[in-house]
N, CA, C and O atoms as a DFTB+ gen file, in Angstrom:
416 C
 N C O
     1  1    -209.207      47.596    -135.565
     2  2    -210.417      47.177    -134.881
     3  2    -211.452      46.737    -135.910
     4  3    -211.400      47.132    -137.074
     5  1    -212.364      45.938    -135.471
     6  2    -213.427      45.450    -136.339
     7  2    -214.520      46.495    -136.459
     8  3    -214.450      47.559    -135.844
     9  1    -215.522      46.184    -137.250
    10  2    -216.664      47.074    -137.433
    11  2    -217.397      47.295    -136.110
    12  3    -218.000      48.347    -135.901
    13  1    -217.346      46.300    -135.216
    14  2    -218.021      46.387    -133.926
    15  2    -217.289      47.291    -132.942
    16  3    -217.909      47.780    -131.998
    17  1    -216.030      47.525    -133.121
    18  2    -215.184      48.341    -132.255
    19  2    -215.089      47.823    -130.820
    20  3    -214.418      48.439    -129.993
    21  1    -215.743      46.710    -130.511
    22  2    -215.653      46.187    -129.154
    23  2    -214.760      44.960    -129.085
    24  3    -214.575      44.386    -128.012
    25  1    -214.217      44.563    -130.199
    26  2    -213.282      43.443    -130.199
    27  2    -212.276      43.651    -131.323
    28  3    -212.537      44.363    -132.293
    29  1    -211.131      43.017    -131.169
    30  2    -210.103      43.101    -132.203
    31  2    -210.496      42.252    -133.400
    32  3    -211.277      41.310    -133.272
    33  1    -209.959      42.584    -134.552
    34  2    -210.181      41.765    -135.736
    35  2    -209.645      40.365    -135.492
    36  3    -208.647      40.177    -134.796
    37  1    -210.317      39.396    -136.070
    38  2    -209.884      38.010    -135.971
    39  2    -208.692      37.823    -136.909
    40  3    -208.794      38.093    -138.106
    41  1    -207.586      37.370    -136.379
    42  2    -206.356      37.243    -137.156
    43  2    -206.233      35.818    -137.703
    44  3    -206.212      34.846    -136.949
    45  1    -206.152      35.721    -139.016
    46  2    -206.005      34.431    -139.689
    47  2    -204.564      33.938    -139.514
    48  3    -203.631      34.741    -139.514
    49  1    -204.379      32.621    -139.365
    50  2    -203.018      32.072    -139.236
    51  2    -202.108      32.432    -140.409
    52  3    -200.891      32.512    -140.241
    53  1    -202.674      32.648    -141.580
    54  2    -201.869      33.045    -142.729
    55  2    -201.211      34.391    -142.534
    56  3    -200.110      34.631    -143.030
    57  1    -201.888      35.278    -141.805
    58  2    -201.306      36.585    -141.505
    59  2    -200.130      36.431    -140.537
    60  3    -199.113      37.109    -140.677
    61  1    -200.275      35.542    -139.563
    62  2    -199.177      35.253    -138.630
    63  2    -197.999      34.641    -139.398
    64  3    -196.848      35.029    -139.198
    65  1    -198.299      33.687    -140.271
    66  2    -197.261      33.058    -141.083
    67  2    -196.469      34.111    -141.847
    68  3    -195.238      34.115    -141.827
    69  1    -197.176      34.987    -142.509
    70  2    -196.508      35.995    -143.337
    71  2    -195.775      37.045    -142.501
    72  3    -194.595      37.312    -142.726
    73  1    -196.480      37.634    -141.541
    74  2    -195.933      38.769    -140.791
    75  2    -194.900      38.389    -139.729
    76  3    -193.971      39.153    -139.465
    77  1    -195.060      37.220    -139.125
    78  2    -194.177      36.843    -138.021
    79  2    -193.079      35.848    -138.412
    80  3    -192.125      35.644    -137.663
    81  1    -193.220      35.237    -139.581
    82  2    -192.235      34.238    -139.990
    83  2    -191.610      34.578    -141.345
    84  3    -190.400      34.792    -141.425
    85  1    -192.403      34.631    -142.392
    86  2    -191.838      34.795    -143.730
    87  2    -191.117      36.125    -143.910
    88  3    -189.960      36.146    -144.331
    89  1    -191.779      37.228    -143.600
    90  2    -191.167      38.546    -143.817
    91  2    -189.917      38.730    -142.959
    92  3    -188.862      39.065    -143.497
    93  1    -189.999      38.519    -141.634
    94  2    -188.774      38.734    -140.829
    95  2    -187.627      37.790    -141.192
    96  3    -186.456      38.154    -141.083
    97  1    -187.974      36.578    -141.625
    98  2    -186.930      35.605    -141.951
    99  2    -186.508      35.691    -143.420
   100  3    -185.633      34.952    -143.871
   101  1    -187.138      36.595    -144.150
   102  2    -186.852      36.792    -145.572
   103  2    -186.997      35.486    -146.361
   104  3    -186.129      35.110    -147.149
   105  1    -188.120      34.815    -146.122
   106  2    -188.431      33.567    -146.817
   107  2    -189.614      33.831    -147.740
   108  3    -190.622      34.390    -147.309
   109  1    -189.503      33.441    -148.988
   110  2    -190.622      33.591    -149.909
   111  2    -191.549      32.387    -149.782
   112  3    -191.161      31.337    -149.269
   113  1    -192.762      32.555    -150.250
   114  2    -193.689      31.418    -150.228
   115  2    -193.158      30.304    -151.131
   116  3    -193.376      29.124    -150.858
   117  1    -192.469      30.676    -152.196
   118  2    -191.863      29.678    -153.075
   119  2    -190.809      28.864    -152.322
   120  3    -190.773      27.637    -152.422
   121  1    -189.958      29.553    -151.571
   122  2    -188.906      28.856    -150.812
   123  2    -189.522      27.957    -149.751
   124  3    -189.078      26.825    -149.559
   125  1    -190.548      28.459    -149.060
   126  2    -191.228      27.652    -148.053
   127  2    -191.827      26.405    -148.684
   128  3    -191.733      25.311    -148.127
   129  1    -192.436      26.573    -149.838
   130  2    -193.020      25.452    -150.568
   131  2    -191.956      24.420    -150.925
   132  3    -192.139      23.222    -150.707
   133  1    -190.853      24.895    -151.472
   134  2    -189.757      24.021    -151.886
   135  2    -189.155      23.272    -150.700
   136  3    -188.861      22.080    -150.794
   137  1    -188.973      23.977    -149.585
   138  2    -188.319      23.387    -148.415
   139  2    -189.214      22.424    -147.631
   140  3    -188.710      21.565    -146.908
   141  1    -190.524      22.559    -147.765
   142  2    -191.454      21.759    -146.952
   143  2    -192.288      20.770    -147.765
   144  3    -193.056      19.994    -147.197
   145  1    -192.142      20.793    -149.069
   146  2    -192.967      19.951    -149.943
   147  2    -194.460      20.239    -149.789
   148  3    -195.288      19.339    -149.930
   149  1    -194.798      21.484    -149.502
   150  2    -196.187      21.941    -149.476
   151  2    -196.413      22.672    -150.793
   152  3    -195.619      23.542    -151.150
   153  1    -197.473      22.342    -151.523
   154  2    -197.706      23.043    -152.787
   155  2    -197.747      24.564    -152.590
   156  3    -198.341      25.067    -151.636
   157  1    -197.112      25.267    -153.498
   158  2    -197.061      26.724    -153.398
   159  2    -198.463      27.324    -153.403
   160  3    -198.710      28.328    -152.735
   161  1    -199.375      26.721    -154.144
   162  2    -200.748      27.242    -154.174
   163  2    -201.386      27.155    -152.784
   164  3    -202.133      28.051    -152.392
   165  1    -201.098      26.083    -152.035
   166  2    -201.650      25.948    -150.681
   167  2    -201.108      27.050    -149.779
   168  3    -201.864      27.678    -149.038
   169  1    -199.813      27.284    -149.840
   170  2    -199.208      28.333    -149.016
   171  2    -199.782      29.693    -149.390
   172  3    -200.112      30.493    -148.514
   173  1    -199.902      29.954    -150.665
   174  2    -200.467      31.219    -151.131
   175  2    -201.899      31.406    -150.640
   176  3    -202.274      32.501    -150.221
   177  1    -202.692      30.351    -150.689
   178  2    -204.079      30.421    -150.233
   179  2    -204.157      30.645    -148.721
   180  3    -205.054      31.344    -148.249
   181  1    -203.242      30.069    -147.969
   182  2    -203.196      30.300    -146.523
   183  2    -202.872      31.766    -146.251
   184  3    -203.533      32.408    -145.435
   185  1    -201.864      32.292    -146.928
   186  2    -201.471      33.688    -146.737
   187  2    -202.600      34.637    -147.119
   188  3    -202.782      35.676    -146.483
   189  1    -203.355      34.286    -148.148
   190  2    -204.484      35.127    -148.596
   191  2    -205.745      34.914    -147.764
   192  3    -206.797      35.470    -148.076
   193  1    -205.642      34.109    -146.707
   194  2    -206.752      33.835    -145.788
   195  2    -207.896      33.088    -146.463
   196  3    -209.050      33.220    -146.057
   197  1    -207.584      32.315    -147.478
   198  2    -208.595      31.548    -148.208
   199  2    -208.563      30.067    -147.872
   200  3    -209.411      29.300    -148.328
   201  1    -207.586      29.672    -147.075
   202  2    -207.426      28.258    -146.755
   203  2    -206.958      28.106    -145.312
   204  3    -206.212      28.934    -144.789
   205  1    -207.411      27.041    -144.693
   206  2    -207.042      26.754    -143.310
   207  2    -205.730      25.977    -143.257
   208  3    -205.301      25.369    -144.238
   209  1    -205.116      26.018    -142.096
   210  2    -203.921      25.219    -141.856
   211  2    -204.380      23.845    -141.367
   212  3    -205.010      23.724    -140.317
   213  1    -204.057      22.829    -142.134
   214  2    -204.418      21.460    -141.781
   215  2    -203.377      20.882    -140.823
   216  3    -202.333      21.490    -140.583
   217  1    -203.670      19.716    -140.288
   218  2    -202.695      19.033    -139.416
   219  2    -201.418      18.726    -140.190
   220  3    -200.321      18.852    -139.646
   221  1    -201.547      18.326    -141.444
   222  2    -200.397      18.042    -142.292
   223  2    -199.508      19.275    -142.415
   224  3    -198.293      19.197    -142.233
   225  1    -200.118      20.400    -142.720
   226  2    -199.375      21.652    -142.866
   227  2    -198.777      22.077    -141.535
   228  3    -197.637      22.540    -141.492
   229  1    -199.528      21.928    -140.448
   230  2    -199.034      22.306    -139.127
   231  2    -197.791      21.509    -138.755
   232  3    -196.841      22.058    -138.196
   233  1    -197.797      20.230    -139.059
   234  2    -196.630      19.391    -138.770
   235  2    -195.405      19.858    -139.558
   236  3    -194.296      19.903    -139.027
   237  1    -195.615      20.199    -140.812
   238  2    -194.501      20.651    -141.659
   239  2    -193.996      22.030    -141.238
   240  3    -192.787      22.255    -141.187
   241  1    -194.920      22.963    -140.935
   242  2    -194.508      24.285    -140.460
   243  2    -193.753      24.168    -139.145
   244  3    -192.748      24.850    -138.942
   245  1    -194.227      23.313    -138.257
   246  2    -193.585      23.139    -136.952
   247  2    -192.146      22.659    -137.115
   248  3    -191.229      23.187    -136.487
   249  1    -191.966      21.671    -137.950
   250  2    -190.616      21.142    -138.205
   251  2    -189.721      22.219    -138.805
   252  3    -188.579      22.395    -138.379
   253  1    -190.242      22.937    -139.791
   254  2    -189.464      23.938    -140.523
   255  2    -189.095      25.145    -139.651
   256  3    -187.953      25.604    -139.665
   257  1    -190.074      25.653    -138.894
   258  2    -189.851      26.879    -138.125
   259  2    -189.419      26.626    -136.679
   260  3    -189.143      27.573    -135.942
   261  1    -189.360      25.357    -136.268
   262  2    -188.958      25.058    -134.904
   263  2    -190.020      25.405    -133.877
   264  3    -189.705      25.774    -132.746
   265  1    -191.256      25.288    -134.269
   266  2    -192.376      25.526    -133.357
   267  2    -193.034      24.181    -133.074
   268  3    -192.477      23.132    -133.397
   269  1    -194.203      24.212    -132.481
   270  2    -194.952      22.971    -132.272
   271  2    -196.114      22.934    -133.261
   272  3    -196.591      23.985    -133.690
   273  1    -196.577      21.739    -133.629
   274  2    -197.757      21.673    -134.493
   275  2    -198.972      22.284    -133.797
   276  3    -199.859      22.834    -134.450
   277  1    -199.005      22.180    -132.464
   278  2    -200.127      22.746    -131.708
   279  2    -200.188      24.269    -131.823
   280  3    -201.266      24.858    -131.745
   281  1    -199.035      24.899    -132.007
   282  2    -199.023      26.341    -132.235
   283  2    -199.867      26.681    -133.458
   284  3    -200.707      27.580    -133.412
   285  1    -199.640      25.959    -134.547
   286  2    -200.335      26.237    -135.805
   287  2    -201.799      25.812    -135.760
   288  3    -202.675      26.542    -136.223
   289  1    -202.063      24.632    -135.203
   290  2    -203.462      24.185    -135.119
   291  2    -204.236      25.042    -134.119
   292  3    -205.434      25.271    -134.287
   293  1    -203.549      25.513    -133.081
   294  2    -204.191      26.405    -132.108
   295  2    -204.582      27.726    -132.736
   296  3    -205.679      28.231    -132.496
   297  1    -203.688      28.295    -133.544
   298  2    -204.026      29.532    -134.266
   299  2    -205.248      29.318    -135.148
   300  3    -206.148      30.156    -135.201
   301  1    -205.266      28.185    -135.836
   302  2    -206.378      27.895    -136.741
   303  2    -207.684      27.706    -135.965
   304  3    -208.726      28.229    -136.358
   305  1    -207.618      26.952    -134.858
   306  2    -208.817      26.704    -134.058
   307  2    -209.362      28.004    -133.470
   308  3    -210.570      28.238    -133.490
   309  1    -208.474      28.847    -132.946
   310  2    -208.910      30.131    -132.396
   311  2    -209.601      30.963    -133.470
   312  3    -210.645      31.567    -133.222
   313  1    -209.012      30.990    -134.665
   314  2    -209.602      31.742    -135.772
   315  2    -210.978      31.178    -136.137
   316  3    -211.948      31.924    -136.270
   317  1    -211.049      29.867    -136.295
   318  2    -212.308      29.222    -136.685
   319  2    -213.408      29.446    -135.650
   320  3    -214.556      29.710    -136.009
   321  1    -213.058      29.342    -134.366
   322  2    -214.055      29.550    -133.312
   323  2    -214.604      30.979    -133.338
   324  3    -215.810      31.187    -133.203
   325  1    -213.722      31.956    -133.510
   326  2    -214.168      33.351    -133.564
   327  2    -215.065      33.606    -134.778
   328  3    -216.065      34.317    -134.679
   329  1    -214.702      33.026    -135.915
   330  2    -215.518      33.191    -137.121
   331  2    -216.906      32.586    -136.919
   332  3    -217.914      33.202    -137.266
   333  1    -216.952      31.394    -136.364
   334  2    -218.230      30.713    -136.148
   335  2    -219.066      31.438    -135.099
   336  3    -220.281      31.565    -135.248
   337  1    -218.422      31.907    -134.048
   338  2    -219.126      32.650    -133.000
   339  2    -219.792      33.894    -133.579
   340  3    -220.928      34.216    -133.229
   341  1    -219.089      34.588    -134.457
   342  2    -219.659      35.783    -135.083
   343  2    -220.868      35.424    -135.955
   344  3    -221.845      36.171    -136.011
   345  1    -220.794      34.288    -136.625
   346  2    -221.887      33.861    -137.509
   347  2    -223.146      33.487    -136.737
   348  3    -224.257      33.773    -137.184
   349  1    -222.975      32.844    -135.568
   350  2    -224.151      32.319    -134.870
   351  2    -224.411      33.021    -133.535
   352  3    -225.052      32.450    -132.652
   353  1    -223.922      34.244    -133.383
   354  2    -224.059      34.929    -132.099
   355  2    -225.504      35.097    -131.660
   356  3    -225.796      34.972    -130.471
   357  1    -226.408      35.373    -132.574
   358  2    -227.818      35.519    -132.203
   359  2    -228.400      34.190    -131.739
   360  3    -229.149      34.138    -130.764
   361  1    -228.060      33.144    -132.427
   362  2    -228.530      31.815    -132.040
   363  2    -227.990      31.431    -130.661
   364  3    -228.708      30.843    -129.852
   365  1    -226.735      31.762    -130.397
   366  2    -226.140      31.448    -129.100
   367  2    -226.851      32.182    -127.963
   368  3    -226.991      31.647    -126.863
   369  1    -227.297      33.408    -128.234
   370  2    -228.004      34.172    -127.212
   371  2    -229.293      33.488    -126.777
   372  3    -229.734      33.654    -125.640
   373  1    -229.892      32.728    -127.670
   374  2    -231.167      32.085    -127.359
   375  2    -231.004      30.783    -126.571
   376  3    -231.994      30.212    -126.114
   377  1    -229.790      30.319    -126.409
   378  2    -229.547      29.071    -125.678
   379  2    -229.348      29.391    -124.204
   380  3    -228.466      30.161    -123.824
   381  1    -230.198      28.777    -123.388
   382  2    -230.096      28.986    -121.947
   383  2    -229.154      27.939    -121.351
   384  3    -229.307      26.745    -121.608
   385  1    -228.175      28.390    -120.551
   386  2    -227.237      27.435    -119.945
   387  2    -227.955      26.464    -119.002
   388  3    -228.886      26.840    -118.290
   389  1    -227.524      25.271    -119.014
   390  2    -228.039      24.225    -118.131
   391  2    -227.257      24.294    -116.831
   392  3    -226.060      24.579    -116.850
   393  1    -227.899      24.043    -115.715
   394  2    -227.179      24.008    -114.445
   395  2    -226.209      22.838    -114.467
   396  3    -226.531      21.765    -114.977
   397  1    -225.021      23.045    -113.913
   398  2    -224.050      21.936    -113.896
   399  2    -224.570      20.773    -113.050
   400  3    -225.390      20.961    -112.151
   401  1    -224.088      19.591    -113.349
   402  2    -224.442      18.402    -112.578
   403  2    -223.773      18.542    -111.205
   404  3    -222.568      18.779    -111.119
   405  1    -224.555      18.396    -110.140
   406  2    -223.948      18.543    -108.804
   407  2    -222.950      17.423    -108.531
   408  3    -223.146      16.280    -108.944
   409  1    -221.889      17.772    -107.835
   410  2    -220.877      16.774    -107.454
   411  2    -221.469      15.843    -106.401
   412  3    -222.215      16.285    -105.527
   413  1    -221.140      14.557    -106.484
   414  2    -221.706      13.628    -105.496
   415  2    -220.787      13.374    -104.344
   416  3    -221.128      12.615    -103.437
């Protein structure tokens, strides 16, 4: 749990990559780098939660692991949205919702 205890920790896509793909499949970051032509430093930075998964990386991971690129970009977008929401939560509280445009 997070420091707030009211929500789960935000999970970085690099943690999913490592815990759900690399470890169970017994693939090293070096092997992944070699097999996908992704620089090993990029993969390492993703695993260390220091780098985002780009569209380029998502396409390569999808091909390699038999997933969709949207799986990887979706993980990244969800992570980014949660991080940004935490940063600007006070500012968001001050924004009053506008009434929806009535249907004609």
